[in-house]
C-alpha positions as a Markdown table, in Angstrom:
| # | Residue | x | y | z |
|---|---|---|---|---|
| 1 | Met | 130.5 | 64.0 | 88.1 |
| 2 | Arg | 128.2 | 63.0 | 90.9 |
| 3 | Leu | 125.0 | 61.2 | 89.8 |
| 4 | Leu | 121.8 | 60.4 | 91.6 |
| 5 | Ile | 120.3 | 57.4 | 89.9 |
| 6 | Thr | 116.8 | 56.6 | 91.0 |
| 7 | Gly | 115.5 | 53.0 | 90.6 |
| 8 | Gly | 119.0 | 51.8 | 90.1 |
| 9 | Leu | 118.3 | 48.2 | 91.3 |
| 10 | Gly | 115.8 | 47.8 | 88.4 |
| 11 | Phe | 116.5 | 46.5 | 84.9 |
| 12 | Ile | 117.6 | 49.6 | 82.9 |
| 13 | Gly | 118.9 | 51.5 | 86.0 |
| 14 | Ser | 121.3 | 48.7 | 87.0 |
| 15 | Asn | 122.6 | 48.3 | 83.5 |
| 16 | Phe | 123.1 | 52.0 | 83.3 |
| 17 | Ile | 125.1 | 52.1 | 86.5 |
| 18 | Arg | 127.4 | 49.3 | 85.1 |
| 19 | Tyr | 127.7 | 51.3 | 81.9 |
| 20 | Val | 128.7 | 54.5 | 83.6 |
| 21 | Phe | 131.4 | 52.9 | 85.8 |
| 22 | Ser | 132.9 | 51.2 | 82.7 |
| 23 | Lys | 132.8 | 54.3 | 80.6 |
| 24 | His | 133.5 | 57.0 | 83.2 |
| 25 | Pro | 135.6 | 55.5 | 86.0 |
| 26 | Asn | 135.9 | 58.9 | 87.8 |
| 27 | His | 132.1 | 59.3 | 88.3 |
| 28 | Tyr | 130.3 | 58.8 | 91.6 |
| 29 | Ile | 126.8 | 57.3 | 91.8 |
| 30 | Val | 124.2 | 57.4 | 94.5 |
| 31 | Asn | 121.5 | 54.8 | 93.9 |
| 32 | Leu | 118.1 | 55.6 | 95.5 |
| 33 | Asp | 115.7 | 52.7 | 95.3 |
| 34 | Val | 112.7 | 51.8 | 97.3 |
| 35 | Met | 113.2 | 48.1 | 96.6 |
| 36 | Thr | 109.8 | 47.1 | 95.3 |
| 37 | Tyr | 109.2 | 43.6 | 93.9 |
| 38 | Ala | 111.0 | 44.6 | 90.7 |
| 39 | Ala | 114.2 | 45.6 | 92.4 |
| 40 | Asn | 117.0 | 43.0 | 92.6 |
| 41 | Pro | 120.1 | 43.7 | 94.8 |
| 42 | Ala | 121.8 | 40.9 | 93.0 |
| 43 | Asn | 121.9 | 43.1 | 89.9 |
| 44 | Leu | 124.7 | 45.1 | 91.4 |
| 45 | Lys | 126.2 | 42.7 | 93.9 |
| 46 | Asp | 129.6 | 42.9 | 92.4 |
| 47 | Ile | 129.9 | 46.7 | 92.8 |
| 48 | Glu | 128.1 | 47.2 | 96.1 |
| 49 | Asn | 131.5 | 47.8 | 97.9 |
| 50 | Asp | 132.9 | 50.0 | 95.2 |
| 51 | Gln | 134.0 | 53.3 | 96.8 |
| 52 | Arg | 132.4 | 55.2 | 93.9 |
| 53 | Tyr | 129.0 | 53.7 | 94.7 |
| 54 | Thr | 126.5 | 54.4 | 97.5 |
| 55 | Phe | 123.1 | 52.7 | 97.9 |
| 56 | Ile | 120.3 | 54.3 | 99.8 |
| 57 | Lys | 117.0 | 52.5 | 100.3 |
| 58 | Gly | 114.2 | 55.1 | 100.0 |
| 59 | Asn | 111.2 | 56.4 | 98.2 |
| 60 | Ile | 111.4 | 59.2 | 95.6 |
| 61 | Cys | 108.1 | 60.5 | 97.1 |
| 62 | Asp | 110.0 | 61.2 | 100.4 |
| 63 | Arg | 110.7 | 64.9 | 100.0 |
| 64 | Lys | 113.0 | 65.1 | 103.0 |
| 65 | Leu | 115.1 | 62.2 | 102.0 |
| 66 | Val | 115.3 | 63.3 | 98.3 |
| 67 | Gly | 116.4 | 66.7 | 99.4 |
| 68 | Lys | 119.1 | 65.4 | 101.6 |
| 69 | Val | 120.5 | 63.1 | 98.8 |
| 70 | Ala | 120.0 | 65.6 | 96.0 |
| 71 | Lys | 122.1 | 68.2 | 97.8 |
| 72 | Glu | 125.2 | 66.0 | 97.4 |
| 73 | Val | 125.0 | 65.4 | 93.6 |
| 74 | Asp | 125.2 | 67.3 | 90.3 |
| 75 | Val | 122.7 | 65.4 | 88.2 |
| 76 | Ile | 119.5 | 63.4 | 88.7 |
| 77 | Ile | 118.6 | 60.6 | 86.2 |
| 78 | Asn | 115.1 | 59.3 | 87.0 |
| 79 | Phe | 114.7 | 55.6 | 86.2 |
| 80 | Ala | 112.4 | 55.0 | 89.1 |
| 81 | Ala | 108.9 | 53.9 | 88.0 |
| 82 | Glu | 106.1 | 51.5 | 88.3 |
| 83 | Ser | 106.3 | 50.1 | 84.8 |
| 84 | His | 104.2 | 47.0 | 84.2 |
| 85 | Val | 101.1 | 47.7 | 82.1 |
| 86 | Asp | 99.1 | 44.7 | 83.4 |
| 87 | Arg | 99.7 | 45.8 | 87.0 |
| 88 | Ser | 98.7 | 49.4 | 86.1 |
| 89 | Ile | 95.4 | 48.0 | 84.7 |
| 90 | Ala | 94.8 | 46.1 | 87.9 |
| 91 | Glu | 95.8 | 48.9 | 90.3 |
| 92 | Pro | 96.5 | 52.3 | 88.8 |
| 93 | Glu | 97.1 | 54.3 | 92.0 |
| 94 | Pro | 100.8 | 53.2 | 92.7 |
| 95 | Phe | 101.7 | 54.3 | 89.1 |
| 96 | Leu | 100.3 | 57.7 | 89.6 |
| 97 | Thr | 102.0 | 58.1 | 93.0 |
| 98 | Thr | 105.4 | 57.0 | 92.0 |
| 99 | Asn | 105.5 | 58.1 | 88.4 |
| 100 | Val | 103.9 | 61.5 | 88.7 |
| 101 | Leu | 104.3 | 62.7 | 92.3 |
| 102 | Gly | 107.7 | 61.0 | 92.7 |
| 103 | Thr | 108.9 | 62.8 | 89.5 |
| 104 | Gln | 107.7 | 66.1 | 90.8 |
| 105 | Val | 109.6 | 65.6 | 94.1 |
| 106 | Leu | 112.8 | 64.9 | 92.2 |
| 107 | Leu | 112.2 | 67.9 | 89.9 |
| 108 | Glu | 111.8 | 70.2 | 92.8 |
| 109 | Ala | 115.0 | 69.0 | 94.4 |
| 110 | Ala | 116.9 | 69.5 | 91.2 |
| 111 | Arg | 115.5 | 73.1 | 91.0 |
| 112 | Arg | 116.4 | 73.7 | 94.6 |
| 113 | Phe | 120.0 | 72.7 | 94.3 |
| 114 | Asp | 120.6 | 74.1 | 90.8 |
| 115 | His | 121.6 | 70.8 | 89.2 |
| 116 | Glu | 123.5 | 70.6 | 86.0 |
| 117 | Lys | 120.9 | 68.4 | 84.4 |
| 118 | Phe | 117.8 | 66.4 | 85.1 |
| 119 | Val | 117.2 | 63.4 | 82.8 |
| 120 | Gln | 113.6 | 61.9 | 82.8 |
| 121 | Ile | 113.6 | 58.3 | 81.5 |
| 122 | Ser | 110.3 | 57.7 | 79.6 |
| 123 | Thr | 108.8 | 55.3 | 77.1 |
| 124 | Asp | 107.4 | 55.1 | 73.6 |
| 125 | Glu | 104.1 | 54.1 | 75.1 |
| 126 | Val | 103.2 | 57.8 | 75.9 |
| 127 | Tyr | 102.5 | 58.2 | 72.1 |
| 128 | Gly | 100.0 | 55.4 | 71.9 |
| 129 | Ser | 99.7 | 53.1 | 68.9 |
| 130 | Ile | 100.6 | 53.9 | 65.3 |
| 131 | Ser | 99.5 | 51.9 | 62.3 |
| 132 | Ser | 102.1 | 53.2 | 59.9 |
| 133 | Gly | 105.1 | 55.5 | 60.0 |
| 134 | Ser | 106.9 | 56.5 | 63.2 |
| 135 | Phe | 106.3 | 59.0 | 66.0 |
| 136 | Lys | 108.4 | 62.1 | 66.2 |
| 137 | Glu | 109.1 | 63.9 | 69.5 |
| 138 | Glu | 106.7 | 66.7 | 68.6 |
| 139 | Asp | 103.7 | 64.4 | 68.0 |
| 140 | Pro | 100.8 | 64.5 | 70.4 |
| 141 | Leu | 100.7 | 62.1 | 73.4 |
| 142 | Arg | 97.8 | 59.6 | 73.4 |
| 143 | Pro | 98.6 | 57.0 | 76.1 |
| 144 | Ser | 96.4 | 53.9 | 76.2 |
| 145 | Ser | 97.1 | 52.5 | 79.7 |
| 146 | Pro | 97.3 | 54.0 | 83.2 |
| 147 | Tyr | 101.0 | 53.2 | 83.1 |
| 148 | Ala | 101.6 | 55.1 | 79.9 |
| 149 | Ala | 99.4 | 58.0 | 81.1 |
| 150 | Ser | 101.4 | 58.3 | 84.3 |
| 151 | Lys | 104.7 | 58.5 | 82.3 |
| 152 | Ala | 103.2 | 61.1 | 79.9 |
| 153 | Ala | 102.2 | 63.2 | 82.9 |
| 154 | Ala | 105.8 | 62.9 | 84.3 |
| 155 | Asp | 107.2 | 64.0 | 80.9 |
| 156 | Met | 104.9 | 67.1 | 80.9 |
| 157 | Leu | 106.0 | 67.9 | 84.4 |
| 158 | Ala | 109.6 | 67.7 | 83.5 |
| 159 | Tyr | 109.0 | 70.0 | 80.4 |
| 160 | Ser | 107.0 | 72.4 | 82.5 |
| 161 | Tyr | 109.9 | 72.8 | 84.9 |
| 162 | Phe | 112.2 | 73.6 | 82.0 |
| 163 | Val | 109.7 | 76.3 | 80.6 |
| 164 | Thr | 108.7 | 77.8 | 84.0 |
| 165 | Tyr | 111.9 | 77.6 | 86.0 |
| 166 | Gly | 114.6 | 77.1 | 83.5 |
| 167 | Leu | 115.4 | 73.7 | 84.9 |
| 168 | Pro | 117.9 | 71.9 | 82.6 |
| 169 | Ala | 115.7 | 68.9 | 82.0 |
| 170 | Val | 115.8 | 66.5 | 79.1 |
| 171 | Ile | 113.5 | 63.6 | 78.3 |
| 172 | Thr | 114.3 | 60.2 | 76.7 |
| 173 | Arg | 111.6 | 58.0 | 75.3 |
| 174 | Ser | 112.8 | 54.5 | 74.4 |
| 175 | Thr | 111.2 | 51.5 | 72.7 |
| 176 | Asn | 111.0 | 48.1 | 74.5 |
| 177 | Asn | 114.2 | 47.3 | 76.2 |
| 178 | Phe | 115.5 | 43.7 | 76.7 |
| 179 | Gly | 118.7 | 42.1 | 78.0 |
| 180 | Pro | 120.3 | 40.8 | 81.2 |
| 181 | Tyr | 118.7 | 41.5 | 84.6 |
| 182 | Gln | 115.2 | 42.1 | 83.4 |
| 183 | His | 112.4 | 41.1 | 85.7 |
| 184 | Pro | 110.5 | 37.9 | 84.7 |
| 185 | Glu | 107.2 | 39.6 | 84.3 |
| 186 | Lys | 108.3 | 41.3 | 81.1 |
| 187 | Leu | 107.7 | 39.6 | 77.8 |
| 188 | Ile | 111.1 | 38.4 | 76.6 |
| 189 | Pro | 112.3 | 37.0 | 80.0 |
| 190 | Lys | 108.9 | 35.5 | 80.6 |
| 191 | Leu | 109.1 | 33.6 | 77.3 |
| 192 | Ile | 112.7 | 32.5 | 77.9 |
| 193 | Ile | 112.0 | 31.3 | 81.4 |
| 194 | Asn | 108.8 | 29.4 | 80.4 |
| 195 | Ala | 110.6 | 27.8 | 77.5 |
| 196 | Ile | 113.5 | 26.7 | 79.8 |
| 197 | Ser | 111.0 | 25.4 | 82.4 |
| 198 | Gly | 109.0 | 23.5 | 79.8 |
| 199 | Lys | 105.9 | 25.7 | 80.3 |
| 200 | Pro | 103.6 | 27.2 | 77.7 |
| 201 | Leu | 104.6 | 30.6 | 76.2 |
| 202 | Pro | 101.6 | 32.9 | 76.7 |
| 203 | Ile | 101.0 | 35.3 | 73.7 |
| 204 | Tyr | 98.2 | 37.9 | 73.9 |
| 205 | Gly | 95.6 | 37.9 | 71.1 |
| 206 | Asp | 96.8 | 36.9 | 67.7 |
| 207 | Gly | 100.5 | 37.7 | 68.6 |
| 208 | Lys | 100.8 | 40.3 | 65.9 |
| 209 | Asn | 101.3 | 43.3 | 68.1 |
| 210 | Val | 104.5 | 45.0 | 67.0 |
| 211 | Arg | 107.3 | 46.4 | 69.2 |
| 212 | Asp | 110.7 | 47.8 | 68.4 |
| 213 | Trp | 113.2 | 45.9 | 70.5 |
| 214 | Leu | 116.2 | 47.8 | 71.9 |
| 215 | Tyr | 119.1 | 46.0 | 73.6 |
| 216 | Val | 119.5 | 47.7 | 77.0 |
| 217 | Val | 123.2 | 48.5 | 76.6 |
| 218 | Asp | 122.4 | 50.5 | 73.5 |
| 219 | Asn | 119.8 | 52.5 | 75.5 |
| 220 | Cys | 122.3 | 53.1 | 78.3 |
| 221 | Glu | 124.8 | 54.5 | 75.7 |
| 222 | Ala | 122.0 | 56.7 | 74.3 |
| 223 | Ile | 121.1 | 58.0 | 77.8 |
| 224 | Asp | 124.7 | 58.8 | 78.6 |
| 225 | Leu | 125.1 | 60.7 | 75.3 |
| 226 | Ile | 121.8 | 62.7 | 75.9 |
| 227 | Leu | 123.1 | 63.5 | 79.4 |
| 228 | Arg | 126.2 | 65.1 | 78.0 |
| 229 | Lys | 125.1 | 66.5 | 74.6 |
| 230 | Gly | 121.3 | 66.6 | 74.7 |
| 231 | Lys | 119.7 | 70.0 | 74.3 |
| 232 | Ile | 118.2 | 71.5 | 77.4 |
| 233 | Gly | 114.4 | 71.1 | 77.2 |
| 234 | Gly | 114.9 | 68.5 | 74.5 |
| 235 | Ile | 113.0 | 65.2 | 74.0 |
| 236 | Tyr | 114.9 | 62.3 | 72.3 |
| 237 | Asn | 113.4 | 59.1 | 71.0 |
| 238 | Val | 115.5 | 56.0 | 71.4 |
| 239 | Gly | 114.8 | 53.0 | 69.1 |
| 240 | Ala | 116.7 | 50.4 | 67.3 |
| 241 | Gly | 114.5 | 49.8 | 64.3 |
| 242 | Asn | 114.0 | 46.1 | 65.3 |
| 243 | Glu | 110.3 | 45.9 | 64.8 |
| 244 | Arg | 109.0 | 42.4 | 65.4 |
| 245 | Thr | 105.7 | 40.9 | 66.4 |
| 246 | Asn | 105.4 | 39.2 | 69.7 |
| 247 | Leu | 104.8 | 35.9 | 67.9 |
| 248 | Glu | 108.1 | 36.3 | 66.0 |
| 249 | Ile | 110.0 | 37.0 | 69.3 |
| 250 | Ala | 108.5 | 33.8 | 70.8 |
| 251 | Thr | 109.4 | 31.8 | 67.7 |
| 252 | Phe | 113.0 | 33.0 | 67.8 |
| 253 | Ile | 113.4 | 32.1 | 71.5 |
| 254 | Leu | 112.0 | 28.6 | 71.0 |
| 255 | Lys | 114.3 | 28.0 | 68.1 |
| 256 | Glu | 117.3 | 29.2 | 70.1 |
| 257 | Leu | 116.5 | 26.9 | 72.9 |
| 258 | Gly | 115.6 | 24.0 | 70.6 |
| 259 | Lys | 112.0 | 23.9 | 71.8 |
| 260 | Pro | 108.8 | 23.2 | 69.6 |
| 261 | Lys | 106.5 | 25.9 | 68.4 |
| 262 | Ser | 103.7 | 24.0 | 70.0 |
| 263 | Met | 104.7 | 25.5 | 73.3 |
| 264 | Ile | 103.1 | 28.8 | 72.2 |
| 265 | Lys | 99.7 | 29.4 | 73.8 |
| 266 | Phe | 97.4 | 32.2 | 72.7 |
| 267 | Val | 95.5 | 33.9 | 75.5 |
| 268 | Asn | 92.8 | 36.6 | 75.7 |
| 269 | Asp | 94.2 | 40.0 | 74.7 |
| 270 | Arg | 95.1 | 42.7 | 77.2 |
| 271 | Pro | 92.5 | 45.5 | 77.6 |
| 272 | Gly | 93.5 | 48.5 | 75.5 |
| 273 | His | 96.5 | 46.7 | 74.0 |
| 274 | Asp | 98.4 | 49.0 | 71.6 |
| 275 | Arg | 98.9 | 47.4 | 68.2 |
| 276 | Arg | 102.2 | 48.9 | 67.1 |
| 277 | Tyr | 104.9 | 51.2 | 68.5 |
| 278 | Ser | 107.5 | 52.9 | 66.3 |
| 279 | Leu | 109.8 | 55.9 | 66.8 |
| 280 | Asp | 111.6 | 58.3 | 64.5 |
| 281 | Cys | 115.1 | 58.6 | 66.1 |
| 282 | Glu | 116.8 | 61.1 | 63.8 |
| 283 | Lys | 117.3 | 63.7 | 66.5 |
| 284 | Leu | 119.3 | 61.2 | 68.6 |
| 285 | Lys | 121.2 | 60.0 | 65.6 |
| 286 | Ala | 122.2 | 63.6 | 64.8 |
| 287 | Leu | 124.1 | 63.5 | 68.2 |
| 288 | Gly | 126.2 | 60.6 | 66.9 |
| 289 | Trp | 124.3 | 57.6 | 68.3 |
| 290 | Lys | 123.3 | 54.4 | 66.6 |
| 291 | Pro | 122.5 | 50.9 | 68.1 |
| 292 | Lys | 125.4 | 48.5 | 68.2 |
| 293 | His | 123.5 | 45.3 | 68.8 |
| 294 | Ser | 121.3 | 43.5 | 66.3 |
| 295 | Leu | 118.1 | 41.9 | 67.5 |
| 296 | Asp | 119.4 | 38.4 | 66.8 |
| 297 | Ser | 122.7 | 38.9 | 68.7 |
| 298 | Gly | 121.0 | 40.7 | 71.6 |
| 299 | Leu | 118.4 | 37.9 | 71.9 |
| 300 | Lys | 121.0 | 35.2 | 71.8 |
| 301 | Glu | 123.0 | 37.0 | 74.6 |
| 302 | Thr | 119.8 | 37.4 | 76.6 |
| 303 | Val | 118.8 | 33.8 | 76.3 |
| 304 | Lys | 122.3 | 32.7 | 77.3 |
| 305 | Trp | 122.2 | 35.0 | 80.4 |
| 306 | Tyr | 118.9 | 33.6 | 81.6 |
| 307 | Lys | 120.1 | 30.0 | 81.1 |
| 308 | Gln | 123.2 | 30.8 | 83.2 |
| 309 | Asn | 121.6 | 32.8 | 85.9 |
| 310 | Lys | 118.6 | 30.7 | 87.1 |
| 311 | Lys | 119.1 | 31.6 | 90.7 |
| 312 | Gly | 118.9 | 35.3 | 89.8 |
| 313 | Trp | 115.4 | 35.1 | 88.4 |
| 314 | Glu | 113.8 | 32.0 | 89.9 |
| 315 | Lys | 112.5 | 33.8 | 93.1 |
| 316 | Asn | 110.9 | 36.6 | 91.0 |
| 317 | Arg | 109.2 | 34.4 | 88.4 |
| 318 | Asn | 105.6 | 34.7 | 89.9 |
| 319 | Cys | 104.1 | 37.8 | 88.4 |
| 320 | Val | 100.8 | 39.3 | 87.4 |
| 321 | Thr | 98.9 | 37.7 | 84.6 |
| 322 | Leu | 96.1 | 38.9 | 82.4 |
| 323 | Lys | 93.8 | 36.6 | 84.3 |
| 324 | Thr | 94.6 | 38.4 | 87.5 |
| 325 | Val | 94.0 | 41.8 | 85.8 |
| 326 | Leu | 90.6 | 40.8 | 84.4 |
| 327 | Lys | 89.4 | 39.7 | 87.9 |
| 328 | Val | 90.1 | 43.2 | 89.1 |
| 329 | Val | 88.8 | 45.0 | 86.1 |
| 330 | Asp | 85.6 | 43.0 | 85.9 |
């Protein structure tokens, strides 16, 4: 199988490429990535000369380039996205351009070349917040941030291409991923890096916002399964059932690194901050998937990786803060 992976130098995309090569050694991958600040070529340094792998620097909004690349593959898996909520609050336009228009360009290419499947990688944030219970795939979408809204729009586009054109599209919506190679602007790497560096660990509001934490390799396995066995036109939630507050995550990291809880610093809450995310994943489990990594084991491996790969994250550690966002919003 020949796969076009968009955004393959990012966190989940690079982990997925590694997973595919380990699981399916006869597959070929073309990685199309525009190389924004969140891309890191070091993520795939050890496979860049693999004959099964081709990297192309380019934008998914470039119709001519996407058409040329898509012609040579069987499947598109769209990881490419602007994904940081704080940045979307500060400047929404790039999120709409990449996440909505870029997805439409890819969908059109998949339709033109009669691809076997189109996999749209989405997020639990499209549902919005839920105080109790868990969202099912059929529940209404109520995104709270420009980022989440752009991903919801992309999902709807993918589904519309299935209904209107019969495009073999499937959508995956995962909970918060964590693990190796994640950009330092995200919560868990930011907390780990600050703790290692002896800096305060910033926690929004009262720290009681709840997320379901999914180890990235488990998500990669789910995406691979959905690619092969997912129902055309289907939507699949992907979650691990590891619901923890942000404060609990920070406390675990400090304990793992032998640092005091006094390093936690509460900061003004993010505008429109969702209180809790939770997904019902029974549809995916019916395909035979379940997470293999516990939260504790995954966090320990992640802390270990950031301790051992300082050069890999040090140059990317400066990222947007809520203070920066509020300057723009105000």
